[in-house]
N, C-alpha and C positions, 0 to 999 in steps of 0.2 A: 864556860860554866857561870850560871848565875850567881849573885850574891849569896842568895839563899842556900844554894847548895855547897857554895865554897865554905860556909859557916859550918855546914854539917861536916864536911870532909876534914877541917880543921879540929873538931870535937873528937875525931877518931883516928887522930895521928899514930896512938900507940898500936892500932890493929894493924895486921898484913893486909896488904891491898890484893883483891882479886886478880889473878893472872893464870898463865898456863903451869907455871911451877907451883902454885899453890893448890890448883885444881888441874891436874894432868889431864890434858886432852889434846890428841894431836891434830893438828890443821889439816883440813881436808884440801884436796888440790881445787883451786878456783876453777869452777865451771859455770857459775852463775854471777852475773853484774848485776848490782842493783844502783838505780838512781834515785836518792831521796831517803838517807839515813836518819830517820826520825824515829819516835817511839812506836808509832804503829808497825812500821817495817820490823822492827824488833819484836813486838809482841805477836806478830802474825806471819808474814813470810819466811823470816829467819827461824822463828818457833816451830813451823812446819817443818822446815827443812831439818832442824836438829832432830825432831821427832820421827823422821823417815827411817826406814830399816836400812836404807842405802845411804845413810848420812856420810859415812866416811867417804864417800866417792864425791860429795859435792860440797864444796866451799864456796862461800859468798864474798865477792869484792864489793863493800858497799861505800858508795859515794855520796858525800853531803850535798845539800843544795847551795844556800847562799854564803853559808858561814862553815869555817872548819872545825869548829868547837867539838862536835860531836864524834868526828873522825879522831882528833887529838885525843880526847878522853878515852876513847875505845881503845885506840892504839897502845896507851899506857897499861892496858889490861890484856894485850894479846888478842883483842877481840872478843873477850869473854864479857858477860853480863848476867845480871839475874832478872829473872821474869818473876814478878810477885803476884800470884792470882789470889784477888781479893774477893772473898765470898763474906755473905752476912755472918757465917759461922768463924771466920778467921782467915789467915793468910798461909799459902804454901808457896815454896820458893823451888826454882829450877835454874841452873846455871846453863845458859845456852852457848854452844860452841861453834855454831855454824858459820860465824862471821870470821874469814881467814884473813881479811885484810879491810881496814877503814881508812878511807882515802878522803882528802880534801876535794870536794866538787870541781875547784878550779884548776885541779891537775888534768888537764885535757889530753896531755900525751900518755899518762898511765891508762886513762879510760880507752883511749885508741889501742893501746897495746894490748890490754885485756880483751876488748871486743874482737880485735883482730886475730886472737890466738885461737886455732883450730880447736882447741879444748872447751872454749867456751860455747855452751849450748843454749843459754836462757839469758835475756835481760829483762829484769822486772823493774816497774816504775810505780813509786808513791811520789809524785811530784806536785800534787794538789791539782784540782780541777781546773784551775784557773791558768795553770802553766802551759795548757795545749794551745791556747791562742786561737781558738776557732772562732769565727764569725756566727752570725744567724743562719748562714747557708751551710754550716758543718764543714767548712774548708777553712784553711789557714789564714789568718787575718794578716796579709802580708804589710798593713800599714801600722800595725802595732809597733811602738816605738823600740821595743828589745828585739823585735824580730828584724825590723829594718837594720839595726845597729849589727846583729849577729850576721845578717846576710853581708852586710858590708865586710865585715872581718873574713868571713869564708871566701869571698869574691877576690879580696885582696891578697889572701894566703899568709896574713900578718895577724898575731894576736890570738887570744882565746875567746871562744864564744861565751857569753855570759848566761845564756838559758840552758836548760836541760835539753830542750829540742836541738839547738845549735851545736851543743857538745856531742849528743848523740849521733847526730846526722854526720858529723865530722868523724867519729868512731866507726860507724857503718862504712863510711868511705875508705876507711884503713882496712876493714875487714875484706871489703871488694878487691881492693889493690893486692892484699895478700892470698887473695882465692881460697879463703876458709870456709866458704860454703855457708848453706842456710843456718839459720838459729831462730828460736821464737822470742818476740817481744811479748811480754806479759803485763798489761796495764792492770793496775790494782787500785787505781783512784776511783771514786764515787761517782761513776759517769753510765748513763745507759749507752750500750754498745761500745764499751770502752775499749775494745780491741779496735773496732772501726775508728774512733777518735784518735787513738794513737797512730793508726795507719795514715789516715788523712793528715794528721799534724806533721809527722815525719816525712812522708811522701811529698806534702806541701813544701815544706822547707826544703827537701832536697831539690825539688823541681825548680824552685827560685834560684837555686845556685847551679845545679849540674843535672840536665834533664836525664842523661845516661845514669846517673846515680839514682835517681827518682825510679827509673825503669828497673833497675837492678834490685832496688828494695821492694818495688810492687810484686817483682816475680819470684825473689828469692827467700825473703823474710816472712815467716808466719807471724801472724797478730792473733794473740789468744784473748778472749774475753773473759772477765771474772766478776764474780760477786763476792766482795770481802766483807766481813763484819767480824769485830771484836772492840768493844768500848775500851779506851786506853787514855785515860787522863794524863795530864802533865804530872810529871815527878815533882815531888816536893822535899823540903828537908825533912819532915816527918817520915818519909818513905825511905830515905837514905839511913835514917835512924833505926828504922824498923828492920832493914836488911843487916846493919850492923849487930843489932841486940840478938836477932835470930840466928845469924850464920857466923857471927865472930870474924868477919873480915870487912874491909873497906870496898865499896863497890861505887865508883863516880857516876856509873851509867845504868843504875836498875830501871825496869820499866814496870809499871802497875797496869794490870789488865784485869777483867772481870773472868769469871772461870769458862764462860761460853766463848766459843769461837767457831766460825763458819768460813768455808772457802769453796766456792763453785766455779768450775773452769770450762770452757768450752774452746776448742782448737787444737791444731796440731803442733807436736813438738818435733820437728825433723831431725834434731840431734839428740834427742833423748830427755829426760827430765827424773827428778827423784821420785821416790814412792811417796808422795804427800797423802795418797790415800791411806797410809798407815796412821796419819794424825788425824785422820776424818774429812780430808778433802773430797770432794765429789766432782766427777767428769761428767758432762753431760753434752748431748748434741745441741739443744736449744736452751740457751741461758736466758733468753729474755723474760720469762716469767719469774725467774729467781731474781733477776736484776730488778725488776719492777717492784716485787714484794719488799726488797731491802729498801731500795731507793725511796719508795713512798711510804712505807709503813715505818720504817727505823729512822732513815735520814728525813725524811718528811717531817716525822713528829719531832725530831731534834731540831730542826729549823724552826718550827713553830713556838717549841718551848723556848728556844735561844732568844726569839724577839719578844714574845709575849711574856716570857717569864722574866726578862730583865725589865721590861716596861713596869711589871708588876712588883719589882724591888727583889728579886730572887737572883741568886748566883750560881746555882748548880740545877742540874737536871732533876735530881731527886726532890729537892725544895719546890721547883716550878710544878711537878706532876702532882705534889701534895697540895697544891691551890686548886680548889674546885673549879675556877674559871678557866685555868689552863687545862686542867684535866678533861673538862667538857669539851673544849676547842680540839683536843687531840682526838677524843673519842668521834667526834663528829666528822673530822677529816678523815680518820681511819674508816668510817662506814662509807665516805665517798670513795676512797681509794680500793677498798675491797669490793665495792660493786663494779669496778673495773679490772680487778684482777680475777674474778671468779667466773669468767666465761670458759669458752670451751679449751682454750689453751692452759688456762690456769688449772682446771680441773685435772687435765691430762698430766699435768706437773705434779699434782698431788700436793698443792701449796700448803695445805693444812692451815689455813688463814686463822680461823678463830685461836687454834692452839698457839699461832706464833704471835698474835696480838696479846695474849695472856702472858706468853713468856716475856715480850718487850715491857710489858707493865711492871712485871717482877723485877727484870734487869734495870729499868730506869729508876725504880724505887729503892735500889742498893744504896744507902746513905754512904756507905764506905766506900764507894766510887765517887770521888768528888769530880765530876765531869763538868768543867765549868762552862756555862752559856756562852760567854765571852769569846771563848775559844771556837765553839761551834757556830757563832754569829759570822764568822769572818767570810768574805769573798761571797756574800749573799747574792748578788747580781748573777754570778754564775751557777750558785747551787740552786736557786728557785727554779732555773729553766729546767732541771731535772725532776726536782721534788714537788713543786706545786703546779707548774704550768701543764705537764701531761694530764694530771687528774682534772684540772680545771676545764681543759679542753675536751677530755672525754665525757664530762659531766655535762657541759654545754651541747655537745653533739647529741646527747641522749635526752635533751630536752628539759633537763634540770638546771639549777641555777649554779652550781658549784661554789656555793657561798663559803663552805669550809675551807676550800683550797684557796678561794679568794681571800680570806681572811689572814692566811699565812702571808701573802703579799702585802697586805694592808698592814700587818704588824711589822713587817720589814720596813715598809716605808716610814711608819710612825718611829722605829727604832733608830732609822737613818738620819731622822731630823733632831733625834734627843741625845745621840752619842756619836764619838768620833769612829767611823767606819773604817775597817781595813778591808778593801775590796780593790779590785783591778780597774774599776771604772769610779773610784772614790771622787776624782774632780768633776766628773759629770754627775755623780750622786749630789754633789754639793751644788753644782749650778742648778739643778733641777728642784732642789729644795729651796732656793731663793724665789722660786715662783710662789703661786698660790692656788688655793681651791683645786678644781678638777683640772685646771691646766697643769698644776704640781704633780697631781696622781698621774695624768697620763704621761708626762715626761719621765717619771720615774718607771712606769710600766713599759715604757718604750725601751729602757736599758736592759729590761728582762726579756721582752718578747714584743718586737715591733708590730707584729700582726695582730696581737692582743690588744695593743694599744690603739690600734685603728678601729676597734669594736666599741662603739659608745657604750652598748649595754654593759660591758665588762668594765669600762672605765667608771661608770655609775655606780656599779656594785661594789667596786673596791673603794670608792669615795666614800660612799655610805658607811663601809666598815671601818674606816679610819676611826682612830680613837677608842676603839672597843676596849682596849687593854690600858687606857690612859690613867686610870685609878690604881696607885700602888697598894698591894695588898698588904705590905710589910713597911715600915719606915726605913728609909735610906740610910 
């Protein structure tokens, strides 16, 4: 728990702590295993499961990523936590009870036991885009340092894998050995064709260790693609205090989210699933138009605001959107993205793009949701491949410049030179930034998309756009 959150907890010592004694709620049997116990999982997949009509049959065992803190905090509350839906008009509060077990991600044995259990039907993932470790060819990068280390551990039979991929592959090996049959892996990270991404990453890791296991995963496990959407900022001391004041109990793990939520899924659930549609989830045959609408219009705008906004001196999405220069850049990018969403496929899916854009502007402008740009800015080299590159390529293929999409890349480049970046390629970004001029632009672009970096016209376009947001709109 952060120092800020500890301070809030100390100030409420006299209040009872949220748990299943204070708020009676029976624990459902674990049938879903989740990797990536963070705020978004709790505001989205766990919230949808709590709202399902058959929630009593579907408990979740949620595993943390790099640190055990979130699991330890939730375990103190028997898995209960409060979702604060923050609208312009005020807050509403829901105690969510779907997490039956919160576990340290390093407990690979518990993960293996649960994944191997015949009752387990679903594994959901929010492990971040960068964690899949795919190369430009869409296959596992077996040269990545953490992949190499995990493969060595798997082959030796000693030690615990450090990555989510390594841990899950080990757990799937246990399920195969137990003869527990098929289940569905549901990727909920912001990646195009994320079911395929999860498949390629897991099968790639398994194949590098045990080809027989890779073949079993390929033939037995279903990979479901999804489009997920709910703005979920980091919890602050003020959020803890708001829950205490409104509910009269201490909650060390509340999560704040906007009222809006969306979940579109495509794929098979061979061992069953909760009735997530009761909470508004949508099941479709072709998810690509929905994925692209969300990845380009919402996530793309977020990335553009993250880099341009911070260069202009802003710290939140709402602040950046109120800056005419940032708003203009977003609207021009949306125009380019819409032009490539509104074809036959898009029309068939009834994407309602003008209404979606209007709703996004309203959501982004909600000043009561403090969605910090620094949080969105992380892992830019990975995110831009999904959010800017497809639009830029589509625009160039149509004979247009793609300047608005290129501006997002240029803003990331400027930001990477002005701030300390958190990125899986941080060392390579730093090395590229030691170059100058167009050579620097090309080196940075190569980290995002090598093929684009080989296009002199694209390099020149992005190089010309560098510095667009160089003058802060507000004093720092």
